N, C-alpha and C positions, 0 to 999 in steps of 0.2 A: 506430595507432588513428585511427578516424575523427574528424574535427573536429567532427562533430555539427551542422554548420551547416544550417539548414533551407533547403529549396529555395524558389525563387520561387513555385512552385505552392502549397506548404504555407502560405506567408505570405498569398498572395492568398486562398486558401480561408478561412483563419482570420479575416482581416479582413472578407471579404465575408459570411461566415456570421454573424459577430457583428453587423455593421451591418444586413444584410438581415433578420435575424430578431430584432433587439433588441426590437421591440414585441411580437412573438409570445412571446418568452421570458418577458416579464413578465405576459402575459395568457394563462393556460392555454386558455381557450375559443378565443381568436384563434389561438393556436399550433396547436391541433387542426384548426381549419378550414383553415389554410394547408397543413398537412402532409399532409392527405388527398389532395392533388393528385398526389403522387409515390408510386406503389405501391412496396411493399417485398416481399422474399421472404416467403413464408408461414411459413417456419421460420428463425429467427435463432439461431445458436449463440453463446452468451456464454462465451468461453474463460476459465477460471480456471487460471492457470499453476502451481497448487499442488495438493497432494492435498486430498481432502475433509476437512472438519473444522476447518481453519484460518480465520483472520480473513478472508482474501480470499474463501474459499469461502462463509462465512456472509454476507458482504456481497453477493457475486454472486448468491446464491440469493434473497435478499430483494429485490434489484432486479429480477431476472428476472421475478418474479411480477408486479411492477408495470409493467415495460416492455412486457409482452405487450399489454395493452389500449391503452397509449399509442401503440404502433407498429402496432397492427392485425396482429400476428403472434404466433406461438407462440415464446417465447424460452426456449431450453433451455440449462442450464448444462452445460458440457463441461470436465471436469478434465483438464488436460494438464501434469502436473508433470514436472520434470526440468531439469537444467542451470541451476539457479538462476533459474528462471522464464523463461529465454530460449527454451526449447523451445516453450512455448505461444505466446509472443509472436512467435516466428519463423513459426509456423503461420499466425497472423493476417496478419502482414506480407506473406507470400507466398501467402496463401489466396485465396478467391473475391473477385472485385471487384464483386459485386452487392449488397454490404451484408449478406450472410447470415452473416457472422462478425465478432464484436466481441471486444475484449479488456478484461478488468479489469486495467488497467495500474497500475503502482505503482513505488515506489522500486527494487524488485528488477529490473524489466524495462526501465525507461526512464531514471531518474535517481535517485541518482548511481551505482548499482552498475555500469553499463557502463564507468565510468571505471577500474574495477579490472581489466578484462579487456583482454588484449593483442590479442585478436581477437574480433570480434562477428559473428554471422551476419546482422545487420541494423543499420541506422543508426537510433537511437532517435528521431530527428526526421524525417529524409528519408523513411523508409519507412512512416511512420504519419500519419494524420490524427487528432490528439488532440481529441476531441469535447467533453468536459466533465470537470471535477474533481468527484469524489464527496465527498471530505473527507479529514481526517487524524485521527490518533489518537496517543496516547502509548504507548510501550512500558512495561510493568510489570516491575519486578525481583521475581521470585517465588522462593519456596522451598516445600518441602512443608509441609503444615499442622502437622505435629508436629516440625518442625525446631527444634533448640536455638537457632538463630539467630533472635533476637526482633526485631531492629531493623537498619536500614541501618548504624548506627554499629557494632553488633556485628560485622556482616559485614566492614566495612572494617578494623576493628581486628584481627580474626582472620586475614583474608587478608593483611594487611601482616606479621603475625607469622609466618605460615606460607605462604611463596610456593609456588605450584603445588599447593597442597593442595586448593583448591576448583575444581570444574569448572563450566562454564556452558554450557547448551544454547541453540542457536538453530535456525532452520529452514534453515540453510545458510550456507556461506561467502559473505560479501558481503550477507547479508540485513540488514534494519534492526536486528534483535536482535543480530546479530554486530557490526555497527558500534557500537551502543550499548555493548556489552560491551568492545570494544577502546578506546573513548573513556573509559570508566570506569577501565580499567587505566592508560591514559596519564595522565589527569588526577589519578587518585587514588593513583598509586604502588603499584599492585597487580600481581600476576602470577597470572592465572587460566588454567585449561586449557580451551580451546574444544572443544566437542563438537558438530559440525554434524549435523543431521538432515534428512531429505528432506521432512518435514512436521511441523506443530505437534502433531498427535495423538500420535505416538510419543514425541516429546520430553516431552510432559506425562505420559504413562504412566511413562516412566523417571524423571522428576522426582518424581512421587508415590511411585514404588517405591524411591527412594533411590539410583538408579544414577547420577544426576547431582545436583549440589548446588544449582544456581541456574539459572534460565531467564529470558531477556529475551523477553517475548512481549506481543502486543497485549492491551489490556483487552477487546477485542471477543471474542476466543476464550477468554481466561482467566477472564472474568467468572463463568460458572457454577461453576467449581471454586473460585473465591475465595469465592463466596457459600455454598457447601456445606462449606467448611472444609478441603477437600482441599489447597488451596494457600493460602499466606500472602503477601500483597502487602506487601513491605518499602518500596517507593518507586516513584515514577513518573518517567519520563524526559521530562517536559514542563517548559516554563519555569516553570509554576506548578502548584499542587496540582490534582488532578482534582476536578471538581464532584461526581463519583460517589463519590469516596473522600476527602473533605476532611480526614480525620484522618491520612492517609498523606502523608509528606513527598515533595517533589520531590528527586531525587538532587542537583540543583544547589544545594540548601540546604546540603549538606555537602561536595559536590565541585563547585564552580562550573565551568560550561562543559559539563556532561554533559547534553545534550538530544538526544532521538531521537524525532521526530514523523513517522513514515511517512505517505504519502498514497496515495490510490487515485483512479483515473480510468477513463473509458471511451474507448477508442481503436479506430480501424478502420485498414484498409490505406490507404495514401496513393493507391492505384490506384482506389479507389472513386470513382465519378463525383460531382462537386460537388453535383448535384441530390439524389442519394441521401444524401450526407453531411448536407446541409441538413435533409432529412427526418428523419434519425436524430437530429441535434442537437436539433431541436424537441421530438421525443418524449422524449428523455433529459432535457432541461431541465425539461419539464413535470413529470416524475416527481421530479427532484431538488429542485424548488421547492415540491413538495406538502408541506403542513404535517405530514401523517401520516408521510411518508417521513423528513422531518427529525427528527421525534420518535423514530422507530425508530432512526435512526442515533445520535442523542444518547443513547438508552438503552443502546446498545452501547458507549458511551464515546468516540464520535467527535465531531469538530467538523465539522458538515456544511458543504458548499460547493455552489455551482452555477455556478462559473466556467466560461466558455466557452473556445473555442480560443485566443484571444489571451492570456488570463490563464494558460491551461494551458502554453503555450509559455514564458511569462515564468517560471512556477514551475520548469519544467525547467532553464532557464538559471540560475536562482537556486540551485537544489539543487546543480548542478555547481560553481557559483562558491564556495559555502560548504564543500561536502564535498571538493572537489578537493584543496586543500592538506592537509586532514586525512588523506585517503587516502594521499597521497604521503608525509607525515610518518610515518605508522604503517606504511608499506610493505605495505599490504593488496593482494594480487594474487590473481586467480582464474585458474587454468590452464584 
């Protein structure tokens, strides 16, 4: 497995971009004035490495609409699902070097999921220029709206009494939902049956239809079905209760140590020229620091961020540090 050590070029770009554009990042009008000097491709593809309808897709499409004016380009979402998000990420890593392809990066494609793979088609740090962090969100523990399971305590008691009776869906082996489910089993003394899907939409259909019992999914994509009653939110996998659902407990209240807070970011190929990366970063940060954007992300259940390259790299290393021992202990591997 790759050591995931970042190259000298990646570090230099991260530091120079952060330093050189610090003033612009905090002043949208100043940022716009500086970034117009470096032209970008007229069409930029924003790759979402999952199927349409999931949380990554929802966030990607919302940002694409705002990134277009900020970058002076037409930003088009391109769904490239497959291989646990690595198919789309690999396309960006090995794609055009002119800044015409960006990635909605996440836990699945960058950290910590690559630690589960014996072989990766790319290095999550060396092959990317990580531009900015969009934010993070909590996974929700969901059952269908008419499920006889009324509370998290009900689920835990029934699952302990009937090992392997309950199935839980996720958007794939190694996804944040899968990791959260495995952690709940490990910390809570449960045995559940994992059912991986290629995308959130089909998993939700099967959950509502009773073909699976539980799903760990982001509040971003699950929100509409929670509000219309088709899904019931038993708990959230955040350190504290969600501000959107204050009456719903955090899993950690009953099972300490169960926290799953996936993140999203914007990344490009490391081969993109530094001047182009700086132009992209300025436009992206203007959008992420816009109050309207932050309000929309919060309404989705996200904790917005606008961290730049240096903080992004630090987050990746921290994710690997925290989850590495857990992944090893649970023996989670992706073939």
